[in-house]
DODRENDO-655132 format. One line per field, with one value per residue: x, y, z of N, C-alpha, C in turn. Coordinates in Angstrom, 3 decimals. Layout:
% residues N
nX X ...
nY Y ...
nZ Z ...
caX X ...
caY Y ...
caZ Z ...
cX X ...
cY Y ...
cZ Z ...
% end
This chain:
% residues 244
nX -29.223 -27.163 -24.310 -21.367 -18.830 -15.528 -12.482 -8.983 -8.151 -5.783 -4.330 -5.784 -7.205 -9.320 -11.079 -11.792 -13.012 -15.226 -16.609 -17.185 -18.842 -21.021 -21.877 -22.565 -24.601 -26.661 -27.612 -28.406 -26.527 -24.970 -22.332 -18.877 -16.724 -13.385 -11.180 -8.382 -5.084 -4.920 -3.095 -0.301 0.801 -1.070 -0.779 -1.733 -1.226 -1.244 -3.534 -5.586 -5.345 -5.962 -8.690 -9.786 -9.116 -10.370 -12.999 -15.500 -16.928 -15.690 -14.140 -11.035 -8.783 -5.563 -3.748 -1.563 0.111 -0.021 1.264 3.765 4.847 5.038 6.976 9.226 9.413 9.618 11.961 12.165 12.340 11.700 9.129 9.992 8.546 7.631 9.759 10.954 8.985 7.868 9.590 11.201 9.135 7.602 9.427 9.423 6.760 6.898 8.710 7.168 5.108 3.203 4.401 2.469 0.688 1.897 1.550 -1.164 -1.196 0.578 -0.870 -3.084 -5.386 -5.485 -7.844 -11.432 -14.338 -17.826 -21.043 -24.170 -27.491 -27.330 -25.916 -22.712 -19.865 -16.862 -14.090 -11.296 -8.179 -7.178 -6.994 -5.307 -3.734 -4.835 -2.765 -0.817 -1.504 -0.233 2.220 4.929 4.991 7.120 7.371 5.515 2.610 0.079 -2.046 -1.457 -3.045 -6.080 -8.102 -11.250 -13.737 -16.535 -15.879 -13.108 -12.955 -14.082 -12.204 -9.921 -10.516 -10.849 -10.188 -11.557 -14.390 -17.464 -20.535 -20.526 -17.886 -15.774 -13.576 -10.627 -8.015 -7.376 -8.699 -10.952 -14.355 -16.005 -18.625 -19.991 -21.663 -21.114 -22.038 -22.727 -21.691 -21.142 -19.188 -17.562 -16.095 -15.864 -14.376 -11.791 -11.534 -9.721 -8.234 -8.946 -9.643 -10.956 -12.879 -14.287 -15.411 -15.734 -17.739 -19.113 -22.347 -23.805 -26.615 -28.152 -30.628 -32.831 -33.757 -32.279 -29.410 -28.355 -26.399 -24.664 -22.909 -21.746 -21.305 -19.666 -19.323 -16.478 -14.195 -11.144 -8.841 -7.115 -5.946 -4.583 -2.871 -1.269 0.729 2.762 3.296 4.232 6.317 6.258 7.795 8.058 5.869 5.238 4.975 2.818 0.805 0.601 -0.187 -2.380 -3.983 -4.196
nY 207.312 204.598 203.505 201.512 201.555 200.813 200.109 199.947 197.289 195.888 193.758 191.386 188.825 186.988 188.329 190.537 189.254 188.166 190.510 191.632 189.675 189.898 192.485 192.212 190.351 191.839 193.461 196.094 198.048 200.837 201.616 201.177 202.537 202.746 203.288 203.249 201.951 199.421 197.394 195.852 194.851 192.573 189.503 188.799 190.205 190.507 189.079 190.532 193.022 192.143 191.498 194.015 195.600 194.276 194.911 197.184 198.809 199.911 202.541 203.707 205.116 206.294 204.934 205.331 203.062 201.922 203.948 204.038 201.514 201.745 203.700 202.257 200.609 202.538 203.660 206.028 208.430 206.900 206.937 208.240 207.728 205.150 203.454 201.979 200.131 198.965 198.820 196.572 194.747 196.060 196.038 193.322 192.959 194.557 193.093 190.932 191.983 192.139 193.502 194.455 195.956 198.314 200.853 201.331 201.604 203.744 205.788 206.269 208.515 210.867 211.629 211.809 213.457 213.948 214.975 214.569 214.716 217.322 216.979 217.125 215.051 213.834 211.762 210.358 208.931 209.529 212.518 214.929 217.909 220.661 222.145 220.258 218.319 217.602 216.736 214.375 210.948 210.535 212.888 212.754 213.396 212.697 213.346 212.987 210.308 210.804 210.625 208.920 210.950 213.181 215.923 215.848 214.932 217.077 219.055 217.859 217.640 220.281 221.944 220.996 220.958 219.600 217.780 215.157 213.264 210.729 208.232 206.303 204.373 204.220 201.951 201.765 202.032 205.001 207.182 209.984 213.108 216.455 219.657 220.689 218.544 215.133 212.382 209.483 206.411 203.191 201.163 198.613 196.508 194.343 193.878 192.784 191.844 189.470 186.827 188.391 190.776 194.166 196.769 199.773 201.201 203.725 205.651 207.957 210.319 212.795 214.069 213.278 211.565 208.246 206.213 203.220 200.629 197.488 194.239 191.244 187.804 185.719 183.089 183.332 181.847 180.932 183.302 184.086 181.867 182.090 183.979 182.695 180.504 181.761 183.116 185.880 188.973 190.836 189.794 189.259 191.774 192.655 190.832 191.404 194.092 194.331 191.989 189.902
nZ -50.498 -49.717 -48.184 -47.527 -45.008 -44.643 -42.926 -42.093 -42.829 -42.879 -44.143 -43.685 -44.989 -44.530 -42.811 -44.410 -46.568 -45.276 -44.545 -47.100 -48.184 -46.438 -46.977 -49.721 -49.463 -48.391 -50.456 -50.927 -50.803 -52.041 -52.532 -51.519 -49.191 -48.495 -45.961 -45.691 -44.617 -45.818 -46.155 -44.370 -41.135 -41.010 -42.988 -45.491 -47.939 -50.864 -51.492 -50.242 -51.562 -54.111 -53.832 -53.238 -55.464 -57.523 -57.615 -58.727 -57.110 -54.941 -53.333 -52.432 -49.996 -48.798 -46.023 -43.132 -42.894 -45.455 -46.925 -45.655 -46.240 -49.013 -49.089 -48.469 -50.735 -52.748 -52.067 -50.629 -47.899 -44.731 -42.231 -39.056 -36.711 -36.920 -37.065 -34.895 -34.383 -36.756 -38.973 -39.858 -40.261 -42.245 -44.331 -44.853 -45.705 -48.005 -49.546 -50.251 -51.671 -54.572 -57.568 -59.325 -57.922 -57.207 -58.523 -57.999 -55.167 -54.833 -55.967 -54.399 -53.002 -50.219 -49.092 -49.510 -50.814 -50.548 -51.711 -50.763 -51.253 -50.304 -47.981 -46.664 -46.901 -45.579 -46.078 -44.521 -43.513 -40.957 -38.987 -40.877 -40.845 -42.783 -43.959 -44.132 -45.901 -48.247 -47.470 -47.397 -46.133 -44.376 -43.024 -41.116 -41.275 -40.283 -37.543 -33.972 -32.184 -30.432 -27.449 -27.668 -27.741 -28.056 -27.837 -28.169 -30.805 -32.216 -31.714 -32.801 -35.573 -36.300 -38.412 -40.554 -42.685 -42.688 -42.794 -42.020 -40.879 -41.764 -40.652 -39.679 -38.377 -35.471 -34.685 -33.112 -32.205 -32.999 -32.580 -32.705 -32.165 -32.515 -32.071 -35.268 -36.646 -37.432 -36.349 -37.364 -36.884 -37.819 -36.651 -36.784 -39.613 -39.844 -37.460 -34.459 -31.079 -30.815 -32.393 -34.549 -36.996 -38.191 -39.671 -41.186 -41.900 -43.728 -44.203 -46.227 -46.628 -48.133 -45.845 -43.573 -42.028 -41.288 -39.138 -38.598 -36.849 -37.907 -36.788 -37.419 -37.037 -37.536 -38.593 -37.256 -37.080 -39.141 -39.975 -37.623 -37.191 -39.429 -38.957 -37.531 -39.205 -41.515 -40.460 -39.726 -39.399 -36.340 -35.096 -32.373 -31.153 -32.709 -31.948 -29.203 -29.231 -30.946 -31.322 -29.328
caX -27.963 -26.681 -22.978 -20.612 -17.550 -14.570 -11.182 -7.978 -8.182 -4.474 -3.869 -6.541 -8.045 -10.531 -12.005 -12.319 -13.932 -16.454 -17.290 -17.716 -19.982 -22.159 -22.345 -23.232 -25.832 -27.694 -28.178 -28.883 -25.399 -24.631 -20.892 -18.044 -15.616 -12.313 -10.500 -6.937 -4.395 -5.363 -2.059 0.550 0.469 -1.494 0.154 -2.386 -1.102 -1.694 -4.908 -6.454 -5.320 -6.700 -10.124 -10.172 -8.967 -11.180 -14.371 -15.663 -17.781 -14.883 -13.256 -10.063 -7.803 -4.343 -3.461 -0.143 0.854 0.091 2.267 5.079 5.312 5.454 8.241 10.270 9.506 10.040 13.265 12.044 12.525 10.719 8.739 10.718 7.672 7.337 10.993 11.172 7.912 7.407 10.495 11.502 7.878 7.237 10.340 8.931 5.571 7.337 9.340 6.129 4.072 3.243 4.620 1.307 -0.081 2.680 0.906 -2.421 -0.922 1.201 -1.837 -4.210 -5.506 -5.571 -9.192 -12.463 -15.452 -19.100 -22.205 -25.317 -28.718 -26.972 -25.095 -21.301 -19.187 -15.414 -13.430 -9.854 -7.733 -7.188 -6.760 -4.102 -4.030 -4.928 -1.456 0.085 -2.111 0.693 3.506 5.191 4.741 8.240 7.194 4.512 1.501 -1.108 -2.044 -1.464 -4.363 -6.659 -9.138 -12.510 -14.865 -17.077 -15.125 -11.799 -13.108 -14.312 -10.922 -8.994 -10.889 -11.365 -9.958 -12.336 -15.791 -18.319 -21.615 -20.153 -16.476 -15.515 -12.152 -10.244 -6.676 -7.115 -9.345 -11.948 -15.616 -16.358 -19.897 -20.257 -22.168 -20.717 -22.606 -23.371 -20.885 -21.085 -17.892 -17.789 -15.045 -16.536 -13.461 -10.939 -11.949 -8.783 -7.544 -9.793 -9.159 -11.912 -13.177 -15.325 -14.954 -16.719 -17.773 -20.203 -23.319 -24.338 -27.777 -28.432 -31.838 -32.929 -34.135 -31.407 -28.566 -28.312 -25.098 -24.645 -21.792 -22.141 -20.300 -19.882 -18.439 -15.774 -13.152 -9.879 -7.711 -6.153 -5.208 -3.667 -1.850 -0.401 1.886 3.826 3.618 4.998 7.400 6.085 8.582 7.308 4.571 4.930 4.438 1.501 -0.153 0.401 -0.791 -3.569 -4.766 -4.496
caY 206.617 203.767 203.008 200.861 202.149 199.851 200.720 199.189 195.863 195.432 192.502 190.247 188.346 186.312 189.342 191.315 188.394 188.089 191.793 191.804 188.755 190.445 193.639 191.717 189.669 192.836 193.802 197.475 198.949 201.486 201.765 200.876 203.474 202.079 204.443 203.152 200.831 198.201 196.379 196.052 194.127 191.254 188.845 188.452 191.471 190.455 188.585 191.656 193.979 191.544 191.644 195.428 196.159 193.543 195.399 198.563 199.524 200.292 203.705 203.595 206.157 205.786 205.019 205.516 201.833 201.831 204.900 203.663 200.368 202.232 204.434 201.229 200.191 203.691 204.111 207.386 208.380 206.146 207.737 207.943 207.243 203.725 202.681 201.029 199.145 198.294 198.901 195.221 194.171 196.692 195.516 191.974 193.162 195.077 192.002 189.998 192.721 191.974 194.801 194.941 196.865 199.498 202.082 201.506 202.116 205.063 206.784 206.431 209.853 210.872 211.952 211.976 214.299 213.674 215.808 213.690 215.392 218.512 216.632 216.997 213.918 213.775 210.539 210.503 207.865 210.216 213.937 215.579 219.330 221.068 222.598 219.111 217.283 217.219 216.328 212.937 210.208 210.647 214.104 212.382 214.347 212.308 213.860 211.959 209.783 211.370 209.806 208.988 211.688 214.148 217.170 215.603 214.861 218.428 219.763 217.205 217.944 221.657 222.622 220.324 221.362 218.557 217.339 213.825 212.940 209.300 208.007 205.036 204.527 203.729 200.639 201.871 202.640 206.378 207.623 211.177 214.313 217.665 220.783 220.327 217.537 213.767 211.742 208.036 205.433 201.923 200.184 197.921 195.249 193.239 193.695 192.808 190.898 188.366 186.386 189.138 191.898 195.246 197.808 200.701 201.502 205.084 205.865 209.393 210.701 214.261 214.584 212.900 210.411 207.256 205.556 202.032 199.691 196.094 193.296 189.943 186.750 184.932 182.213 184.048 180.967 180.890 184.568 184.044 180.835 182.490 184.739 181.743 179.712 182.590 183.772 187.307 189.794 191.702 189.192 189.348 193.122 192.709 190.094 192.128 195.410 194.373 190.774 189.141
caZ -50.761 -48.612 -48.496 -46.464 -44.632 -44.093 -42.685 -41.359 -43.171 -42.399 -44.696 -43.169 -46.077 -44.055 -42.301 -45.536 -47.320 -44.484 -44.672 -48.456 -48.321 -45.698 -47.749 -50.926 -49.050 -48.118 -51.752 -51.053 -50.569 -53.310 -52.725 -50.352 -49.020 -47.759 -45.394 -45.571 -43.979 -46.497 -45.938 -43.215 -39.909 -41.478 -43.912 -46.759 -48.661 -52.266 -51.529 -49.890 -52.660 -55.214 -53.574 -53.290 -56.816 -58.498 -57.569 -59.190 -56.165 -53.783 -53.413 -51.346 -49.728 -48.196 -44.595 -42.847 -43.188 -46.918 -47.386 -45.125 -47.031 -50.317 -48.949 -48.559 -52.135 -53.557 -51.556 -50.109 -46.443 -43.941 -41.065 -37.822 -35.641 -37.104 -37.225 -33.802 -34.316 -37.967 -40.118 -40.353 -40.734 -43.512 -45.351 -45.182 -46.530 -49.304 -50.289 -50.709 -52.392 -56.018 -58.213 -60.067 -57.076 -56.860 -59.010 -57.272 -53.830 -54.947 -56.443 -53.488 -52.400 -48.758 -48.642 -50.524 -50.390 -51.203 -51.416 -50.963 -50.817 -49.556 -46.829 -47.048 -46.270 -45.754 -45.664 -44.357 -42.602 -39.662 -39.240 -41.368 -40.952 -44.188 -44.430 -44.229 -46.743 -49.309 -46.922 -47.495 -44.900 -43.443 -42.224 -40.112 -41.404 -39.518 -36.177 -32.915 -31.793 -29.214 -26.834 -28.417 -27.180 -29.006 -27.778 -28.770 -32.260 -32.717 -31.658 -33.720 -36.954 -36.286 -39.695 -41.589 -42.741 -43.252 -41.909 -41.547 -41.078 -41.658 -40.477 -39.067 -37.817 -34.120 -34.523 -32.048 -32.627 -32.654 -33.149 -31.928 -32.805 -31.792 -32.795 -36.528 -37.335 -36.915 -36.519 -37.330 -37.161 -37.536 -36.081 -37.743 -40.244 -39.744 -36.189 -33.279 -30.077 -30.747 -33.769 -35.241 -37.799 -38.130 -40.686 -40.963 -42.953 -43.657 -45.066 -46.329 -47.343 -48.140 -44.541 -42.460 -42.280 -40.219 -39.065 -37.743 -36.911 -38.096 -36.300 -38.038 -36.532 -38.554 -38.081 -37.415 -36.763 -40.237 -39.919 -36.478 -37.418 -40.525 -38.481 -37.190 -40.393 -42.448 -39.710 -39.963 -38.455 -35.435 -34.750 -30.950 -30.959 -33.339 -31.105 -27.943 -29.429 -31.787 -31.543 -28.119
cX -27.572 -25.311 -22.327 -19.302 -16.684 -13.244 -10.281 -8.141 -6.883 -4.128 -4.556 -7.570 -9.362 -11.554 -12.614 -13.320 -15.275 -17.278 -17.943 -18.903 -21.213 -22.742 -23.115 -24.556 -26.976 -28.369 -28.632 -27.781 -24.944 -23.134 -20.185 -16.907 -14.618 -11.326 -9.032 -6.426 -4.958 -4.393 -1.199 -0.053 -0.004 -0.614 -0.462 -2.382 -1.709 -3.132 -5.901 -6.500 -6.049 -8.195 -10.579 -10.154 -9.823 -12.620 -14.421 -16.561 -17.032 -14.027 -12.339 -9.220 -6.631 -4.358 -1.964 0.674 1.015 1.228 3.663 5.665 5.777 6.715 9.417 10.489 10.055 11.417 13.256 12.130 11.356 10.387 9.416 9.821 7.334 8.586 11.168 10.159 7.783 8.398 10.794 10.251 7.484 8.170 9.882 7.689 5.971 7.952 8.310 5.031 4.255 3.397 3.415 0.475 0.680 1.958 -0.380 -2.161 -0.302 0.201 -3.046 -4.240 -5.594 -6.966 -10.156 -13.574 -16.683 -20.096 -23.428 -26.557 -28.398 -26.176 -23.648 -20.632 -17.705 -14.920 -11.932 -9.400 -7.685 -6.843 -5.355 -4.463 -3.982 -3.582 -0.479 -0.411 -1.185 2.064 3.713 5.111 5.894 8.181 6.067 3.320 0.268 -0.983 -1.980 -2.889 -4.807 -7.749 -10.477 -13.652 -15.323 -16.255 -13.738 -11.888 -13.295 -13.016 -9.944 -9.251 -11.365 -11.162 -10.715 -13.791 -16.591 -19.427 -21.299 -18.690 -16.266 -14.012 -11.909 -9.032 -6.486 -7.989 -10.426 -13.207 -15.724 -17.696 -20.372 -20.885 -21.790 -21.129 -23.223 -22.638 -20.964 -19.730 -18.084 -16.544 -15.651 -15.680 -12.774 -11.584 -11.047 -8.202 -8.492 -9.327 -10.128 -12.263 -14.385 -14.657 -16.071 -16.629 -18.956 -21.128 -23.864 -25.477 -28.114 -29.681 -31.890 -33.203 -33.092 -30.366 -28.522 -26.994 -25.215 -23.353 -22.354 -20.999 -20.644 -18.860 -17.753 -14.707 -11.798 -8.649 -6.673 -5.307 -4.176 -2.539 -0.845 0.819 3.058 4.257 4.515 6.169 7.401 6.907 7.685 6.027 4.246 4.366 3.031 0.457 -0.448 -0.422 -2.161 -4.485 -5.133 -4.473
cY 205.847 203.225 202.391 201.585 201.060 200.572 199.749 197.684 195.197 194.011 191.261 189.821 187.771 187.311 190.142 190.495 188.275 189.365 191.939 190.877 189.317 191.650 193.175 191.037 190.651 193.307 195.235 198.494 199.519 201.520 201.411 201.882 202.871 203.140 204.206 202.096 199.519 197.076 196.784 195.397 192.712 190.773 188.467 189.649 191.416 189.974 189.718 192.681 193.442 191.702 193.089 195.956 195.445 194.036 196.842 199.377 199.910 201.506 203.672 204.845 205.532 205.925 205.111 204.253 201.642 202.716 204.530 202.491 200.836 203.084 203.463 200.850 201.323 204.210 205.606 207.317 207.719 206.948 207.291 207.331 205.767 202.852 201.623 199.893 198.312 198.284 197.524 194.574 194.760 196.268 194.125 192.065 193.606 193.979 191.048 190.673 192.561 193.351 195.330 195.926 198.146 200.785 202.365 202.141 203.508 206.156 206.969 207.855 209.744 211.196 211.885 212.828 213.947 214.774 214.985 214.364 216.616 218.255 216.433 215.906 213.996 212.428 210.740 209.445 208.352 211.667 214.202 217.056 219.749 221.484 221.444 218.036 216.805 216.794 214.821 212.264 210.328 211.917 213.960 213.349 213.985 212.787 212.723 211.552 210.428 210.450 209.998 209.637 212.710 215.434 217.006 215.540 216.254 219.228 219.194 217.644 219.388 222.382 221.987 220.778 220.268 218.258 215.984 213.586 211.464 209.084 206.649 205.233 203.935 202.548 200.616 202.546 204.064 206.672 208.798 212.262 215.488 218.859 220.277 219.215 216.198 213.167 210.239 207.283 204.078 200.918 199.393 196.655 194.108 192.931 193.907 191.709 189.747 187.992 187.082 190.246 192.928 196.139 198.717 200.787 202.904 205.200 207.352 209.594 212.220 214.854 214.351 211.889 209.534 206.500 204.339 201.255 198.286 195.207 191.906 188.943 186.058 184.084 182.870 183.163 180.938 182.164 184.537 183.048 181.261 183.280 183.824 180.958 180.485 183.312 185.279 188.106 190.697 191.100 189.268 190.718 193.226 192.010 190.874 193.394 195.353 193.151 190.065 190.015
cZ -49.513 -49.003 -47.264 -46.246 -44.023 -43.890 -41.948 -41.557 -42.734 -42.856 -44.155 -44.216 -45.586 -43.523 -43.441 -46.340 -46.597 -44.622 -46.048 -48.705 -47.616 -46.425 -48.983 -50.598 -48.849 -49.406 -51.925 -50.781 -51.911 -53.585 -51.423 -50.326 -48.032 -47.286 -45.050 -44.622 -44.510 -46.192 -44.746 -41.986 -40.241 -42.622 -45.253 -47.708 -50.056 -52.382 -51.244 -51.022 -53.884 -55.048 -53.733 -54.719 -57.852 -58.554 -58.036 -58.268 -54.892 -54.134 -52.200 -51.223 -48.972 -46.687 -44.374 -43.120 -44.696 -47.417 -46.887 -45.901 -48.407 -50.230 -48.982 -50.023 -53.007 -53.170 -51.225 -48.585 -45.720 -42.684 -39.769 -36.751 -35.768 -37.100 -36.146 -33.807 -35.589 -39.129 -40.694 -40.937 -42.082 -44.637 -45.799 -46.067 -47.934 -50.166 -50.885 -51.514 -53.896 -56.682 -58.983 -59.252 -56.728 -57.268 -58.250 -55.906 -53.877 -55.296 -55.526 -52.941 -50.882 -48.238 -49.814 -49.932 -51.206 -50.840 -51.777 -50.386 -49.956 -48.299 -47.293 -46.219 -46.599 -45.266 -45.626 -43.361 -41.159 -39.960 -39.777 -41.506 -42.418 -44.763 -44.649 -45.196 -47.857 -48.786 -47.078 -46.132 -43.914 -42.600 -41.204 -40.148 -40.583 -38.073 -35.161 -32.559 -30.484 -28.693 -27.549 -27.642 -28.215 -29.018 -28.380 -30.293 -32.855 -32.735 -32.677 -35.163 -37.124 -37.602 -40.850 -41.513 -43.439 -42.261 -41.291 -41.888 -40.766 -41.569 -39.829 -38.187 -36.430 -33.716 -33.447 -32.574 -32.096 -33.330 -32.302 -32.804 -31.921 -32.626 -34.099 -37.281 -36.634 -37.267 -36.381 -37.768 -36.826 -36.794 -37.173 -38.293 -39.804 -38.394 -35.024 -32.336 -29.836 -32.184 -34.378 -36.047 -37.857 -39.360 -40.396 -42.155 -42.705 -44.665 -45.049 -47.178 -47.392 -46.763 -43.454 -42.932 -41.035 -40.303 -38.162 -37.926 -37.031 -37.631 -36.834 -37.485 -37.708 -37.878 -38.332 -37.194 -37.880 -40.246 -38.796 -36.718 -38.489 -40.090 -38.158 -38.416 -41.347 -41.781 -39.952 -38.953 -37.612 -34.932 -33.256 -30.604 -31.523 -32.497 -29.832 -28.139 -30.077 -31.727 -30.230 -26.874
% end
């Protein structure tokens, strides 16, 4: 089995389109697993959701931005840790979100599990302790980000049992093996500080699994220019923290 891993699209239509074209060009990818933060920060909300939901070969889970935006729409409590940074921005995203995607976003699970040739795979946006898996987003169930090292990953995901743990959230490549578990975060599809996008490919056979990060160049000018053209709230913070 060979599958692609994408995460943290963050409303970047051009980056996602580039990734999907590269995956389709290969012709040997069985499935695509999307690890959350599909929307938020970027401004192509409906376009990205249209691309993701129009394909039957993509399985998606929820990220913290997806859930925070839906808390605005659902009028449920908003997470305190995002208020100073993204509350106005998430309200703007919510105002522009097509209602046809409400149910899809509300029903996204927080994790998926696979068993492939006896190898167990867990996909999650970032660590949520097992006891907190059902907590709403305002209770801040996602664990704080830790430095990307093998020992930190083993400690972070200590309550998870899998041969391979796939995750995203902090937009940084992780590829570590600690004891009997491999940890892989391919990096963010939508938010990079240069005109490229990234995703992962995992190949599992009865004997082993192989993991690789794929980097693809694309023209990010339309994405960058769109923040000013659309007067996206919080764009200076977004540029400073994620893009430039």
